[in-house]
C-alpha positions in Angstrom: -45.7 40.7 -9.0 -46.5 44.3 -10.0 -45.7 45.8 -13.4 -43.0 47.9 -11.8 -41.4 44.9 -10.2 -41.6 42.9 -13.4 -39.9 45.7 -15.3 -37.2 46.0 -12.7 -36.6 42.3 -12.9 -36.3 42.4 -16.7 -33.8 45.2 -16.5 -31.8 43.3 -14.0 -31.7 40.3 -16.3 -30.8 42.3 -19.3 -28.0 44.1 -17.5 -26.6 40.9 -16.1 -26.8 39.2 -19.5 -25.0 42.2 -21.1 -22.3 42.0 -18.5 -21.8 38.4 -19.3 -21.4 39.0 -23.0 -18.9 41.8 -22.4 -16.5 39.6 -20.6 -13.7 39.0 -23.1 -11.8 36.0 -21.8 -12.9 32.4 -21.5 -11.7 32.3 -17.9 -13.9 35.3 -16.9 -17.2 34.4 -18.5 -19.7 31.6 -18.3 -19.6 29.5 -21.4 -22.6 27.8 -23.1 -23.2 24.3 -21.9 -21.3 22.7 -24.8 -18.2 24.9 -23.9 -18.3 23.7 -20.4 -18.6 20.1 -21.6 -15.7 20.7 -23.9 -13.5 21.7 -21.0 -14.3 18.4 -19.2 -13.6 16.4 -22.4 -10.2 18.1 -22.8 -9.3 17.3 -19.2 -10.1 13.6 -19.7 -8.0 13.6 -22.9 -5.1 15.1 -21.0 -5.6 12.5 -18.3 -5.3 9.7 -20.9 -2.1 11.3 -22.2 -0.6 11.4 -18.6 -1.7 7.8 -18.1 0.2 6.8 -21.3 3.3 8.7 -20.1 3.3 7.0 -16.7 2.6 3.4 -17.5 6.3 2.7 -18.0 7.2 4.2 -14.5 6.1 1.2 -12.5 9.2 0.8 -10.4 9.4 4.6 -9.7 5.7 4.7 -8.8 6.0 1.8 -6.4 9.1 3.4 -4.8 7.3 6.6 -4.2 4.4 4.6 -2.7 6.8 3.0 -0.3 8.0 6.4 0.7 4.5 7.4 1.4 4.0 4.3 3.5 7.1 5.0 5.5 5.9 8.6 6.1 2.6 7.4 7.4 4.2 5.0 9.8 6.4 7.7 11.1 3.3 10.0 11.6 1.4 7.1 13.1 -1.5 7.3 10.6 -1.0 4.0 8.9 -4.5 2.5 9.3 -5.3 1.6 5.7 -5.1 -2.2 6.3 -7.7 -2.1 9.2 -10.1 0.0 7.1 -9.6 -2.2 4.1 -10.3 -5.4 6.1 -13.4 -3.8 7.6 -14.8 -2.9 4.2 -13.8 -6.3 2.8 -15.7 -8.2 5.5 -18.9 -6.1 5.0 -20.0 -6.9 1.5 -22.7 -4.2 1.2 -20.3 -1.5 2.4 -17.6 -2.8 0.0 -20.1 -2.6 -2.9 -21.3 0.9 -2.0 -17.8 2.1 -1.6 -16.7 0.5 -4.9 -19.5 2.1 -7.0 -19.0 5.4 -5.2 -15.3 5.3 -6.0 -16.0 4.5 -9.6 -18.9 6.9 -10.3 -19.5 9.6 -7.6 -16.5 11.8 -8.3 -17.7 12.2 -11.9 -21.5 12.3 -11.4 -21.6 14.4 -8.3 -19.0 16.9 -9.6 -20.8 17.2 -12.9 -24.2 17.6 -11.1 -22.8 20.4 -9.0 -21.2 22.1 -12.0 -24.5 21.9 -13.9 -26.4 23.3 -10.9 -24.0 26.2 -10.6 -24.2 26.9 -14.3 -28.0 26.9 -14.3 -28.7 28.7 -11.0 -25.6 30.5 -9.8 -23.6 31.7 -12.8 -21.8 34.5 -10.8 -20.0 32.0 -8.7 -19.9 29.2 -11.3 -17.2 30.9 -13.3 -14.6 31.3 -10.5 -15.5 27.8 -9.1 -15.1 26.3 -12.6 -11.7 28.0 -12.9 -10.7 26.7 -9.5 -11.5 23.0 -10.3 -9.8 23.3 -13.7 -6.7 24.8 -12.0 -6.5 22.1 -9.3 -7.0 19.3 -11.8 -4.3 20.6 -14.1 -1.9 20.8 -11.2 -2.8 17.3 -10.3 -2.0 16.1 -13.8 1.5 17.6 -13.7 2.1 15.9 -10.3 1.0 12.6 -11.7 3.3 13.0 -14.6 6.3 14.1 -12.6 5.8 12.1 -9.4 3.8 8.9 -10.1 2.6 7.1 -7.0 1.2 3.6 -7.0 -1.9 2.9 -4.9 -1.7 0.7 -1.8 -3.4 -2.2 -3.5 -0.5 -2.5 -5.8 2.2 -1.8 -3.2 1.2 -3.3 0.2 0.8 -7.1 0.4 -2.4 -8.3 2.0 -4.7 -5.5 0.9 -7.8 -6.4 -1.0 -8.6 -4.7 -4.3 -12.4 -4.4 -3.5 -13.2 -3.1 -7.0 -11.7 -6.2 -8.6 -13.0 -8.7 -6.0 -16.5 -7.4 -6.5 -16.1 -6.7 -10.2 -17.2 -3.1 -9.8 -17.9 -1.6 -13.2 -16.1 -4.6 -14.8 -12.9 -3.9 -12.9 -12.1 -7.7 -12.8 -11.8 -7.8 -16.6 -10.5 -4.3 -17.4 -7.6 -3.6 -14.9 -5.4 -1.5 -17.1 -6.5 1.5 -19.2 -9.6 2.1 -17.2 -7.8 4.3 -14.7 -4.4 5.7 -14.2 -2.8 3.1 -12.0 0.0 5.4 -10.8 -2.0 8.6 -10.0 -2.6 8.1 -6.3 -1.2 11.4 -5.0 -2.9 13.8 -4.8 -6.3 12.3 -4.6 -8.5 14.1 -7.1 -11.5 12.2 -5.6 -10.9 14.2 -2.3 -10.0 17.4 -4.0 -13.2 17.4 -6.1 -15.2 16.3 -3.1 -13.9 19.4 -1.2 -14.7 21.5 -4.2 -18.3 20.2 -4.3 -18.7 20.9 -0.6 -17.4 24.5 -0.9 -19.6 25.1 -4.0 -22.8 23.9 -2.1 -22.0 26.0 1.0 -21.5 29.1 -1.2 -24.5 28.6 -3.4 -27.1 27.3 -0.9 -28.8 29.3 1.8 -30.2 26.5 3.9 -28.6 25.9 7.3 -28.3 22.2 6.3 -25.9 23.1 3.5 -22.9 22.5 5.9 -23.8 18.8 5.8 -22.0 18.9 2.4 -18.8 18.6 4.4 -19.7 15.0 5.1 -19.1 14.3 1.4 -15.3 14.7 1.4 -15.1 12.8 4.7 -17.0 9.9 3.2 -14.9 10.1 0.1 -11.7 9.8 2.2 -13.1 6.7 3.7 -14.0 5.3 0.3 -10.6 5.8 -1.3 -8.8 4.2 1.7 -11.3 1.3 2.1 -11.0 0.4 -1.5 -7.1 0.4 -1.2 -6.8 3.0 -4.0 -5.2 5.7 -1.9 -3.2 6.4 1.2 -4.4 8.8 3.9 -1.6 11.2 2.8 -3.0 11.1 -0.7 -6.2 12.5 0.8 -4.3 15.2 2.7 -2.5 16.1 -0.6 -5.9 16.3 -2.3 -7.2 18.6 0.4 -4.1 20.8 0.1 -4.5 20.9 -3.6 -8.1 22.3 -3.2 -7.3 24.8 -0.5 -5.5 27.6 -2.4 -7.9 28.1 -5.4 -11.0 27.7 -3.2 -9.7 30.1 -0.7 -9.2 32.7 -3.4 -12.8 32.1 -4.7 -14.4 32.4 -1.3 -12.4 35.5 -0.4 -13.3 37.3 -3.6 -17.0 36.2 -3.3 -17.2 37.7 0.2 -15.7 41.0 -0.9 -17.6 41.4 -4.2 -21.0 43.0 -4.4 -22.3 39.9 -6.1 -21.8 37.8 -3.0 -22.9 34.1 -2.9 -25.9 35.1 -0.8 -27.1 37.7 -3.4 -26.3 35.3 -6.1 -28.4 32.6 -4.5 -31.3 35.0 -3.8 -31.3 36.8 -7.1 -32.8 35.6 -10.3 -30.6 33.3 -12.5 -28.8 34.9 -15.4 -30.2 33.7 -18.7 -27.9 31.5 -20.6 -26.1 32.8 -23.6 -27.5 32.1 -27.1 -26.6 28.6 -28.2 
């Protein structure tokens, strides 16, 4: 690298960093790592609050689940028992799906968020806002319209997490997760978000394989009897609007995902 190129690169970094610091609002700027972590902590605190509010709505949640079941039968998409039986009869698949259900939606999403924060800050901010928005909407739906999962509604389905004691599920059945937050599926919504983030950030032609992740996640949530197919559809619908806004603005802006991926990363703010 020549001295002129190095000087131009330093100027670009200084200019980008100054633009970051001039952004006045939390929703329009990249936060230091602890600020991003605080957002995640606040979401899980709100999730616990919603869980406490819905624990007494058992009958209502099961009635809503029966409505979902009837809708799937009318639409001829009621295939959850067959998929659950298939997973139950294949122990390795049931174990993989169980641990995926318990861990991947947190670990993979956190990893993608961290990667965007470190390497692609220009698209990290709108994508972070998108996942926060869809998650808050989901919490409101869980509170106002609790839906029980198939494993607590449909006789004959196997709770694969409990049977295989995934992450101690056999001993901690209440309080670990919100039992009545089946619709929309945040597992699917976050998986779609991860796929969009990877497609926007990466340049490799292989990046479109990321779309396999939400498809696999849909299989996982159904195979473990934690969600209906319509829960997955609702999760997809939840993700569409904010992600469409992000992708549209990214394509129109001068700092497009391609230029963000090719340009140097913006230095993090002082910690």
